[in-house]
C-alpha positions in Angstrom: -25.8 -13.1 28.7 -28.9 -12.8 26.5 -26.5 -13.6 23.2 -25.0 -16.5 25.1 -28.5 -17.9 26.4 -29.9 -17.9 22.7 -26.8 -19.7 21.4 -27.3 -22.1 24.4 -30.9 -22.3 23.5 -30.0 -23.1 19.9 -27.8 -26.4 20.7 -31.1 -27.9 22.0 -32.9 -27.1 18.7 -34.5 -29.9 17.0 -35.4 -28.1 14.0 -32.8 -26.4 11.4 -33.7 -23.0 9.7 -33.1 -22.6 6.2 -30.3 -19.7 5.7 -33.0 -17.6 3.5 -35.1 -17.7 7.0 -32.3 -16.9 9.2 -31.1 -14.0 6.9 -34.4 -12.6 7.0 -34.6 -13.0 10.9 -31.1 -11.3 11.2 -32.6 -8.2 9.4 -35.9 -8.5 11.8 -33.4 -8.6 14.8 -31.6 -5.5 13.8 -34.6 -3.7 13.6 -36.5 -4.7 16.7 -33.1 -3.7 18.5 -34.0 0.0 18.1 -37.2 -0.6 20.0 -36.1 -0.5 23.9 -38.8 -2.8 25.0 -37.9 -5.4 22.6 -34.1 -5.1 22.9 -33.6 -8.2 24.9 -35.8 -10.2 22.9 -33.5 -9.3 19.7 -30.5 -10.3 21.6 -31.5 -13.5 22.7 -33.1 -14.4 19.1 -29.6 -13.1 17.6 -27.7 -15.3 19.7 -30.2 -18.0 18.5 -29.8 -17.4 14.8 -25.8 -17.0 14.8 -25.7 -20.5 16.2 -28.2 -22.0 13.7 -26.5 -20.2 10.9 -22.7 -21.4 11.8 -24.4 -24.9 12.1 -26.1 -24.6 9.0 -22.7 -23.9 7.1 -21.4 -27.0 8.9 -24.1 -29.1 7.6 -23.8 -27.6 3.9 -20.4 -28.4 3.6 -21.1 -31.9 4.5 -20.2 -35.0 2.2 -22.8 -35.5 -0.7 -24.9 -38.4 0.0 -24.1 -39.7 -3.6 -20.5 -40.2 -2.6 -21.2 -42.0 0.8 -19.6 -45.4 0.9 -17.8 -44.9 -2.6 -14.2 -45.7 -3.0 -12.6 -42.3 -3.9 -8.7 -42.2 -5.1 -7.9 -38.4 -4.3 -5.4 -36.4 -3.1 -5.4 -35.0 0.4 -3.2 -33.0 2.7 -2.6 -33.8 6.2 -3.9 -31.0 8.2 -3.1 -32.4 11.7 -0.8 -34.8 13.3 -1.7 -38.3 12.9 -2.8 -40.0 16.1 -1.5 -43.7 16.5 -3.8 -46.2 17.8 -2.0 -49.9 18.2 -1.8 -50.8 14.6 -3.6 -48.0 13.1 -3.5 -44.0 12.8 -6.4 -41.5 12.6 -5.8 -38.4 10.1 -7.4 -35.3 9.8 -7.0 -34.3 5.9 -8.5 -31.7 3.4 -9.0 -32.1 -0.4 -6.9 -31.0 -3.0 -9.2 -29.7 -5.6 -11.9 -32.4 -5.6 -15.4 -31.4 -5.2 -16.5 -35.0 -3.9 -14.8 -34.5 -0.7 -16.1 -31.8 2.0 -13.6 -29.4 3.5 -12.2 -31.7 6.8 -12.3 -35.4 7.0 -11.2 -37.9 9.5 -10.3 -41.1 8.5 -8.6 -44.3 9.9 -5.7 -46.2 8.2 -5.0 -49.5 9.4 -1.4 -50.9 9.3 -0.3 -47.7 7.0 2.6 -48.6 4.8 4.4 -45.5 6.0 2.9 -42.9 8.6 2.1 -39.4 6.9 3.6 -36.0 8.5 1.8 -32.9 9.0 1.6 -30.7 5.9 2.2 -33.4 3.6 0.0 -34.3 0.6 -0.9 -37.8 -0.1 -2.7 -39.8 -2.8 -5.2 -42.1 -0.9 -8.2 -44.5 -1.5 -10.8 -43.1 0.7 -14.5 -44.5 2.0 -16.3 -42.0 3.7 -19.7 -41.5 5.4 -21.4 -38.5 7.1 -21.1 -38.1 10.6 -22.6 -40.3 12.3 -21.9 -42.6 15.7 -23.5 -44.5 18.2 -26.4 -43.1 20.6 -26.5 -44.3 24.2 -27.7 -42.3 27.3 -24.5 -40.9 29.1 -22.2 -41.6 26.4 -19.8 -39.8 24.3 -22.0 -38.7 20.9 -19.5 -38.7 18.0 -21.8 -36.5 15.9 -21.8 -34.1 18.4 -17.9 -34.1 18.7 -17.3 -34.1 14.7 -20.0 -31.3 14.4 -18.3 -28.8 17.0 -14.8 -29.5 15.4 -15.9 -29.0 12.1 -15.5 -32.2 10.8 -17.7 -33.0 7.7 -17.3 -36.8 7.1 -15.4 -39.9 8.6 -14.1 -43.2 7.1 -11.4 -44.9 6.3 -8.3 -45.5 3.8 -8.5 -48.9 1.6 -5.3 -50.5 1.9 -3.3 -50.9 -1.3 -0.5 -49.9 -3.4 -2.5 -46.7 -4.6 -1.6 -45.0 -1.2 1.8 -43.0 -1.6 3.0 -39.8 -0.9 2.7 -36.9 -3.5 4.8 -34.4 -2.2 6.7 -33.6 1.0 6.7 -29.8 0.5 4.6 -28.2 2.8 5.0 -24.8 2.5 3.3 -23.9 5.7 5.7 -22.3 8.1 3.2 -22.9 11.0 2.9 -26.8 10.1 6.5 -26.9 9.5 7.6 -25.2 13.1 5.0 -27.5 14.6 6.1 -30.9 13.1 9.7 -29.9 13.7 9.2 -29.0 17.4 7.3 -32.3 17.8 10.3 -34.4 16.2 12.7 -32.5 18.3 10.8 -32.9 21.7 10.3 -36.6 20.9 14.3 -37.0 20.5 15.0 -35.2 23.7 12.2 -35.4 26.3 12.0 -39.1 26.8 8.4 -40.3 28.3 7.7 -36.9 29.1 7.7 -36.1 25.5 3.8 -36.0 25.1 3.2 -33.4 27.7 5.9 -31.2 26.7 4.5 -31.4 23.0 1.1 -30.5 24.6 2.2 -27.4 26.4 4.4 -26.2 23.7 2.4 -26.2 20.4 -1.5 -27.8 21.9 -1.1 -30.9 20.1 -2.1 -33.7 22.3 -2.0 -36.7 19.9 0.8 -38.7 21.7 -0.7 -38.4 25.0 -2.2 -41.9 26.0 -5.8 -43.0 27.5 -4.1 -43.8 31.1 -2.6 -40.4 31.2 -6.1 -38.8 30.4 -7.7 -41.2 32.7 -5.2 -39.9 35.7 -5.4 -36.3 34.5 -9.3 -36.4 34.7 -9.3 -38.2 38.2 -7.1 -35.5 39.6 -8.7 -32.6 37.9 -5.5 -31.7 36.0 -6.5 -32.1 32.5 -6.3 -28.2 32.0 -2.5 -28.5 32.4 -2.3 -30.4 29.0 -4.2 -27.9 26.9 -3.0 -24.5 25.9 -4.9 -22.1 28.5 -4.8 -18.8 30.1 -2.1 -20.0 32.2 0.2 -21.0 29.4 -0.6 -17.8 27.7 -0.6 -15.7 30.5 2.9 -17.0 31.7 4.2 -16.5 27.9 2.8 -12.6 28.1 4.6 -11.9 31.5 7.8 -13.5 30.7 7.6 -11.5 27.3 7.0 -8.3 29.1 9.4 -8.5 31.9 12.3 -9.4 29.1 11.1 -6.4 26.9 11.1 -4.0 29.6 14.5 -4.7 30.2 15.4 -4.7 26.6 14.2 -1.3 26.0 15.4 0.2 29.1 18.9 -1.4 28.2 18.2 0.7 24.9 17.3 3.7 26.5 14.9 4.4 23.7 12.7 7.7 23.8 9.0 6.9 25.1 7.3 4.8 27.4 8.9 1.5 27.7 6.0 0.3 29.5 3.8 0.6 26.6 6.4 -1.0 24.0 6.6 -3.9 26.2 3.2 -4.4 27.1 2.2 -4.1 23.5 5.2 -6.5 22.5 4.1 -9.2 25.2 0.5 -9.1 24.0 1.6 -9.5 20.1 3.8 -12.5 21.2 1.3 -14.0 23.3 -1.3 -14.2 20.3 1.2 -15.3 18.1 1.8 -18.0 20.8 -2.0 -18.9 20.7 -2.0 -19.1 17.0 0.9 -21.5 16.9 -0.7 -23.7 19.0 -3.9 -23.8 17.3 -6.0 -21.2 18.8 -8.3 -23.4 20.9 -11.0 -21.5 23.1 -9.2 -21.1 26.4 -6.2 -19.6 24.0 -8.6 -17.3 22.3 -9.9 -15.9 25.4 -6.7 -15.3 27.0 -4.9 -13.7 23.9 -7.8 -11.6 23.3 -8.2 -10.5 27.0 -4.5 -9.7 27.1 -4.9 -8.0 23.7 -7.7 -5.6 24.9 -5.9 -5.0 28.6 -2.7 -3.8 26.3 -5.0 -1.7 24.6 -6.5 -0.2 27.5 -3.3 0.4 28.9 -1.9 2.1 25.7 -5.1 4.3 25.6 -4.8 5.0 29.5 -8.3 3.6 29.9 -9.3 1.9 33.1 -9.5 -1.8 33.1 -12.8 -3.4 34.0 -12.5 -7.1 34.2 -16.0 -8.0 34.2 -16.5 -6.1 31.2 -13.5 -7.0 29.5 -14.4 -10.9 30.2 -17.9 -10.3 28.5 -16.3 -8.5 25.4 -14.2 -11.5 25.2 -16.8 -14.2 25.6 -19.0 -12.2 23.0 -16.2 -12.3 20.3 -15.2 -15.7 21.1 -18.9 -16.8 20.3 -19.4 -14.5 16.9 -16.2 -15.8 15.8 -17.0 -19.3 16.3 -20.5 -20.1 17.6 -20.4 -23.9 17.6 -17.6 -23.2 20.1 -20.4 -23.1 22.6 -20.6 -27.0 22.5 -17.0 -27.5 23.7 -16.7 -28.1 27.4 -13.6 -26.0 27.1 -15.5 -23.0 26.4 -17.6 -23.1 29.2 -14.9 -24.3 31.8 -12.5 -21.7 30.7 -14.9 -18.5 30.8 -16.3 -19.7 34.0 -13.0 -20.5 35.7 -12.2 -16.8 34.7 -15.3 -15.7 36.4 -15.0 -17.6 39.6 -11.4 -16.3 40.0 -12.4 -12.5 39.4 -15.4 -13.2 42.1 -13.1 -14.8 44.5 -10.5 -12.0 44.2 -13.3 -9.2 44.6 -14.4 -11.1 47.6 -10.9 -11.8 49.1 -8.6 -9.6 50.3 -5.9 -10.3 48.2 -3.3 -8.0 50.1 -2.2 -7.9 53.9 -1.0 -5.7 56.1 0.9 -8.2 58.2 4.5 -7.3 58.6 5.6 -10.6 59.6 6.9 -12.6 57.2 5.6 -16.1 58.4 2.2 -14.5 58.6 2.2 -13.2 55.1 3.1 -17.0 53.7 0.5 -18.4 55.7 -2.4 -15.8 54.5 -0.8 -16.8 51.0 -1.5 -20.1 51.4 -4.9 -19.6 52.9 -5.7 -17.7 50.0 -4.2 -20.1 47.2 -6.4 -22.8 49.2 -9.4 -20.7 49.1 -9.0 -20.2 45.2 -8.4 -23.7 44.9 -11.7 -24.5 46.7 -13.5 -22.0 44.9 -12.4 -23.4 41.6 -13.5 -27.0 42.8 -17.1 -25.7 43.8 -17.5 -23.0 41.2 -16.9 -25.7 38.5 -18.6 -28.6 39.8 -22.1 -27.8 37.8 -20.0 -28.0 34.7 -17.7 -31.0 35.3 -20.8 -33.1 36.5 -23.1 -32.5 33.3 -20.2 -32.6 30.9 -18.0 -35.6 32.7 -20.1 -37.0 35.5 -17.2 -36.8 37.6 -16.1 -34.9 40.4 -12.3 -34.4 41.0 -12.5 -33.9 44.9 -8.6 -34.2 44.8 -8.4 -31.3 42.5 -7.5 -28.5 44.8 -4.9 -30.6 46.8 -3.0 -31.7 43.6 -3.3 -28.4 41.6 -1.8 -26.7 44.8 1.3 -28.7 44.1 1.2 -29.3 40.4 0.4 -25.6 39.2 3.4 -24.0 40.6 5.7 -26.6 39.5 4.1 -26.2 35.9 4.2 -22.6 36.3 7.5 -21.9 37.4 9.5 -24.7 35.8 7.7 -26.6 32.9 6.1 -24.0 31.0 8.8 -21.4 30.8 11.2 -24.1 30.0 9.1 -25.4 27.1 8.7 -21.9 25.7 12.3 -21.6 26.1 12.8 -24.6 24.0 10.2 -23.4 21.4 12.0 -20.2 21.0 15.4 -21.8 21.1 15.2 -25.1 19.2 15.9 -24.3 15.5 18.7 -21.5 16.2 20.1 -22.8 19.3 19.4 -26.3 19.6 21.7 -27.2 22.4 20.1 -24.6 24.7 16.6 -25.8 23.4 17.7 -29.6 24.3 18.7 -28.5 27.8 15.4 -27.0 28.3 13.6 -30.1 27.0 15.5 -32.4 29.2 15.1 -30.1 32.6 11.4 -29.5 31.5 11.1 -33.6 31.3 12.5 -33.7 34.9 9.8 -31.5 36.2 7.1 -33.4 34.0 8.2 -36.7 35.5 7.9 -35.4 39.1 4.4 -33.8 38.5 3.2 -37.1 36.4 4.7 -39.3 39.7 2.4 -36.9 42.0 -0.6 -37.4 39.9 -0.3 -41.1 39.7 0.2 -41.2 43.3 -2.9 -39.1 43.9 -5.2 -41.0 41.3 -4.3 -44.2 43.3 -5.8 -42.8 46.4 -9.2 -43.8 47.6 -12.2 -41.4 46.5 -9.7 -40.2 43.5 -12.3 -41.3 41.3 -15.8 -40.1 42.2 -18.0 -40.6 39.1 -21.7 -38.8 39.5 -24.5 -40.1 38.1 -27.0 -37.7 36.7 -29.7 -40.0 35.4 -32.8 -38.4 36.8 -31.3 -36.0 39.0 -32.6 -32.6 39.2 -30.3 -29.8 37.8 -30.8 -27.6 40.7 -28.9 -30.1 42.9 -26.1 -29.9 40.0 -26.1 -26.2 40.6 -26.3 -25.9 44.2 -22.4 -26.2 44.8 -21.5 -22.8 42.7 -23.2 -20.5 46.1 -20.0 -21.3 47.6 -18.6 -18.8 45.2 -21.7 -16.8 44.7 -22.9 -16.2 48.3 -20.6 -14.1 50.7 -19.2 -15.8 53.6 -21.5 -15.1 56.2 -24.7 -16.2 54.4 -26.4 -19.1 56.2 -27.2 -20.4 52.5 -23.5 -20.7 51.5 -23.4 -24.2 53.6 -26.1 -25.5 50.8 -23.0 -26.1 48.8 -21.4 -28.8 50.6 -24.4 -30.5 51.3 -25.3 -30.3 47.6 -21.8 -32.0 46.9 -22.5 -34.6 49.3 -26.1 -35.2 47.7 -24.3 -35.5 44.4 -21.7 -38.0 45.6 -24.5 -40.2 47.5 -27.2 -40.2 44.6 -28.3 -43.0 43.1 -31.2 -42.9 40.3 -34.3 -44.6 41.0 -34.1 -48.6 40.9 -37.0 -50.7 39.3 -39.6 -51.6 41.8 -39.7 -55.2 43.3 -40.9 -57.7 40.5 -40.0 -54.9 37.5 -36.5 -54.5 35.7 -35.3 -51.9 33.0 -33.8 -53.5 30.0 -31.5 -51.3 27.8 -30.3 -52.8 24.5 -27.4 -50.7 24.1 -26.1 -49.1 20.6 -22.6 -50.9 20.5 -22.7 -50.7 16.5 -22.5 -54.4 14.9 -22.6 -56.3 18.0 -24.5 -56.6 21.0 -24.6 -55.7 24.7 -28.1 -55.8 26.8 -28.3 -54.4 30.7 -31.0 -55.9 32.4 -31.4 -54.1 35.7 -33.5 -55.1 38.8 -34.2 -53.5 42.1 -30.7 -54.3 43.7 -29.3 -56.6 40.8 -27.7 -55.9 37.0 -27.2 -58.7 34.2 -25.1 -57.8 31.2 -25.6 -59.8 28.3 -22.8 -59.8 25.9 -20.3 -57.1 25.9 -19.9 -55.3 22.5 -16.7 -55.5 19.9 -13.4 -54.7 20.6 -11.9 -52.3 17.8 -9.4 -53.4 15.4 -7.5 -50.1 16.0 -7.9 -50.0 20.1 -10.4 -49.4 22.2 -13.9 -51.3 22.6 -17.6 -50.6 22.9 -17.0 -51.9 26.9 -15.2 -48.7 27.4 -17.0 -46.5 25.2 -20.2 -47.4 25.6 -21.1 -50.0 28.5 -18.6 -48.5 31.0 -20.1 -44.7 30.7 -23.9 -46.0 30.6 -23.2 -48.2 33.8 -21.7 -45.0 35.3 -24.6 -42.7 34.3 -27.0 -45.3 35.7 -25.0 -45.5 38.9 -24.2 -48.9 38.6 -20.9 -50.3 40.4 -21.0 -53.9 39.6 -22.4 -56.5 37.8 -24.0 -59.4 39.3 -24.3 -61.7 36.2 -22.2 -61.3 33.0 -23.6 -63.6 30.2 -21.3 -63.9 26.9 -23.4 -65.4 24.7 -20.5 -66.9 22.3 -17.0 -66.1 21.7 -17.2 -64.0 18.6 -15.5 -60.6 18.8 -18.9 -58.7 18.3 -20.0 -60.2 21.6 -17.1 -61.0 23.7 -14.8 -58.4 22.7 -15.3 -56.2 25.8 -14.9 -58.8 28.5 -11.0 -57.8 29.2 -11.8 -54.1 29.8 -14.9 -54.5 32.0 -12.7 -57.3 34.0 -10.4 -54.5 34.8 -12.9 -51.6 35.6 -15.7 -52.7 37.3 -16.7 -55.8 39.5 -17.8 -59.0 38.0 -19.7 -61.7 39.9 -20.6 -64.5 37.9 -19.7 -65.1 34.4 -21.8 -67.5 32.3 -20.4 -68.3 28.7 -21.5 -70.3 25.5 -17.9 -70.9 24.4 -14.8 -70.6 26.0 -13.1 -67.4 26.4 -9.6 -66.4 27.7 -11.3 -65.2 31.1 -10.8 -66.8 34.4 -13.6 -67.7 36.5 -16.2 -68.4 34.0 -18.8 -71.1 33.7 -20.7 -72.7 30.9 -24.6 -71.7 30.4 -27.0 -74.9 30.2 -30.4 -75.1 29.4 -32.3 -75.3 33.0 -30.2 -73.2 34.8 -32.4 -70.6 36.5 -32.1 -68.1 39.6 -34.5 -65.2 41.0 -33.6 -61.8 42.0 -35.9 -59.1 43.3 -39.1 -61.0 42.0 -37.6 -61.5 38.6 -36.6 -64.8 37.0 -33.9 -65.6 34.9 -33.4 -68.8 33.0 -31.0 -70.5 30.2 -32.7 -72.4 27.2 -29.8 -73.1 25.1 -27.4 -75.0 25.0 -28.2 -78.4 26.2 -26.1 -79.3 29.1 -25.2 -82.5 27.5 -24.2 -81.3 24.1 -21.6 -78.4 23.6 -21.8 -76.7 20.3 -19.3 -74.2 18.4 -20.0 -70.7 16.9 -23.0 -68.9 16.4 -25.2 -72.1 17.9 -23.3 -72.0 21.0 -25.0 -68.9 22.0 -26.7 -68.5 25.5 -30.3 -67.8 25.0 -31.7 -66.3 28.2 -35.4 -65.3 29.2 -36.0 -62.8 32.0 -39.4 -63.0 33.2 -41.2 -60.8 35.5 -45.1 -62.3 36.2 -46.5 -63.5 32.9 -44.4 -61.2 31.1 -40.9 -62.6 29.3 -38.0 -61.1 27.3 -35.9 -63.7 25.4 -32.3 -62.7 24.4 -31.0 -65.0 21.7 -27.3 -64.0 20.9 -26.4 -65.1 17.6 -28.5 -68.6 17.3 -29.2 -69.9 14.0 -32.0 -72.0 12.5 -30.7 -75.3 14.1 -30.5 -73.9 17.5 -33.9 -72.2 17.2 -35.2 -75.6 16.5 -33.8 -76.8 19.6 -35.1 -74.1 21.6 -38.5 -74.8 20.6 -38.5 -78.6 21.0 -36.7 -78.2 24.5 -38.1 -75.0 26.2 -41.6 -74.0 27.4 -41.3 -70.3 26.5 -44.7 -69.6 27.3 -45.8 -65.8 26.4 -43.2 -63.7 25.0 -43.4 -59.8 25.1 -39.9 -58.9 23.8 -37.4 -60.9 21.7 -33.8 -59.4 20.7 -33.6 -60.5 17.2 -31.1 -63.6 17.1 -28.1 -62.9 15.0 -28.9 -59.3 14.6 -31.7 -59.9 11.7 -29.5 -62.3 9.7 -31.3 -64.6 7.2 -29.6 -67.8 8.8 -31.6 -67.0 11.8 -35.4 -65.9 12.8 -36.9 -68.9 11.2 -40.8 -68.7 10.3 -41.5 -71.6 13.1 -39.3 -69.4 15.4 -40.9 -66.3 14.8 -44.7 -67.8 14.6 -43.9 -69.3 17.9 -42.5 -66.0 19.7 -44.9 -63.6 18.5 -43.7 -60.8 20.8 -45.1 -57.2 21.0 -41.5 -55.7 20.6 -38.7 -57.2 18.5 -35.2 -55.7 18.6 -32.4 -56.0 16.1 -28.6 -54.9 17.3 -26.9 -53.8 14.2 -24.3 -51.2 12.9 -26.1 -48.2 10.8 -25.0 -49.1 7.3 -23.2 -52.2 8.0 -22.0 -54.4 5.0 -24.5 -57.1 5.7 -27.7 -55.1 5.5 -28.7 -56.1 9.2 -31.4 -56.5 9.8 -32.4 -58.0 6.2 -35.6 -56.7 5.2 -37.4 -60.2 4.8 -36.4 -60.5 8.3 -38.0 -57.4 9.6 -40.9 -58.2 7.5 -41.3 -61.4 9.1 -41.2 -60.3 12.4 -43.7 -57.3 11.5 -46.2 -59.9 10.1 -46.0 -61.9 13.4 -47.4 -58.5 15.2 -44.3 -57.0 16.4 -43.2 -53.5 16.5 -39.4 -54.1 14.9 -37.0 -51.3 16.3 -33.1 -51.5 15.5 -30.1 -50.0 17.3 -28.9 -48.5 13.8 -31.8 -46.2 13.6 -33.2 -46.0 17.5 -30.0 -45.7 19.3 -30.0 -47.5 22.6 -33.6 -49.0 23.1 -34.7 -48.9 26.9 -37.7 -50.9 27.8 -39.6 -50.8 31.4 -41.2 -54.2 32.4 -43.3 -55.2 35.7 -45.1 -58.1 36.7 -48.5 -56.6 36.9 -48.2 -53.9 34.2 -45.8 -55.7 31.5 -44.2 -53.3 29.1 -44.9 -49.9 30.5 -42.5 -47.4 28.9 -40.3 -47.7 25.7 -37.3 -45.2 24.9 -35.4 -44.5 21.7 -32.3 -42.6 22.5 -31.9 -41.4 19.2 -35.2 -39.7 19.2 -35.1 -38.7 22.8 -31.6 -37.0 22.2 -32.2 -35.5 18.7 -30.5 -32.3 17.7 -30.6 -30.6 14.2 -27.3 -31.4 13.1 -27.7 -35.2 13.6 -28.1 -37.2 10.8 -31.7 -37.7 9.8 -31.3 -40.2 7.0 -33.1 -42.9 9.1 -34.8 -41.1 11.8 
């Protein structure tokens, strides 16, 4: 516990220690360890240093900054299955004798001439950059994911004739077998192939986003990973077969020891073939230690066994502490051990019906214990409670355990030597997957299946209280705090702004714009960020997670300044996933129920006034100058959202509108030289000017001359590229009370510090 606590503390560190300092502190830890009173501190510090040192190694292997953004023609090996996404694919590559490239890079290739295969060597023209992603409250952090996965750079393949396959000779039996199994299952598994491949070898590149959403809603995502369930089934099946085999041969010695050793070996081999993720590491190591204890005739102390394995996994890969799978995997094992110790798993009843009822009750109790015990983790990691998980898993897990996994393992063993047997096993397994998926889809469509939890401002103790259902004995009164805590999580909503106040959030959506303005009971969204060429959108990846994090269930006013993709790209996604009341647009977009914004339109909500200042009602425009210009006013304090207006539209706004005193401006057109005219800047003179732009964008937005112009007017200039999401609180009486930059607030030592 002390080692892990030190490791978890290091996750929140903002300071990166040098390797020399870490080595000195390592020596000090070992010296202090032999002082009884200081042993606990030494273990705590050791866990901290182990994580920091592992993180330092990952950062040291990163892309050299002098090659960032350069076009590099190089040879690389494909080290994972290409992941398709619309017209593009995502590749994980390692260099072939090229010092310019880091050990592992993740690149996108739009409209590839040919899809590479696992293990092949390709010549590719790459443009890479160091890990960096958007930074928003409650959102996915790309830098964290790349750090914990050991990926040192991201980028894309420059399209052209210089990209070609160099060698198909993979020379790696593991890659060959994995690739051949995927091809075999794809040919025989039909629509269920993605799940069978995930169960068989742990690769989930074929599973669609819609499938993941359903699994997350119903708490069945664990079925798609090589977990303790799969490894345990492989070991159990192998053990039974080996007992029969050795018994039939009538060999000398203890057949059970041979069978146990063989089963543990097969389980470890299966985990290795599947990629050796944290859950499979945990399961295979526990089986290996249990087999060793059995061979040595030692008692098996399950809690100590779990403790040994968790320390081993942490020391093997300290950064794995960041993976949700690490915490979920070990927490689930601890919950099951605790449940089995607190329950009578056996029964003295002789009536078969009674026995069945007791078993069913125990299974229900086990699923409920897992739900309550894991709620703190799923709430903090995924902002979600899968309230249907016990019910769905009670049906899905037996089918998965007794049919899908055994048949998939049979197919994995036989597909190369006995393809007919393997094909039959895949086809029957596919039928079981279809049944499970139909049941999961039905469950996901039920009311209350998708319960998202807002954790903004939520006290951590409330999140931990559901675990009392597992920790406390049944008769303790405090145990009933657990369901009350679950109810509190479900009904909790973050504190809304006071009357005549609002919170403004300029989200970090890369090269685009999305601004959320929240009053006491209403929400306005100004622009929706871009849709990505390779699939997905900022609406799905940034806006919707932020709204869930803030507990916002609907949008009262959606303003799409104009039709450019970087402003209107997320409208289709939002219209499917959240309620939109009124939609104002500067240009026509393919969305029903829209109305044009026009200068003079005004409304008030919760003591805050909203009004359009552009475009004029009698003169529609196209392109950037068609952008809606919206002011939000609280008392005498005004915020101005300008879209992509350029100099001509700025002139119209100054001539037609009485803007009054402006406290904050979202800089027009991301800080382009075609906007922010001297006259507009002089007239605005805000305290704060915010530019929404991507880090390292090819237009160099916001342009330095524009930034200087706003600074000379007295404004504090911020941009989402370096600040992440910028949040501002404004009240009628107090004005701007609080400014928050998410990249600064959420800073960790592995985040890119080039523009901090």
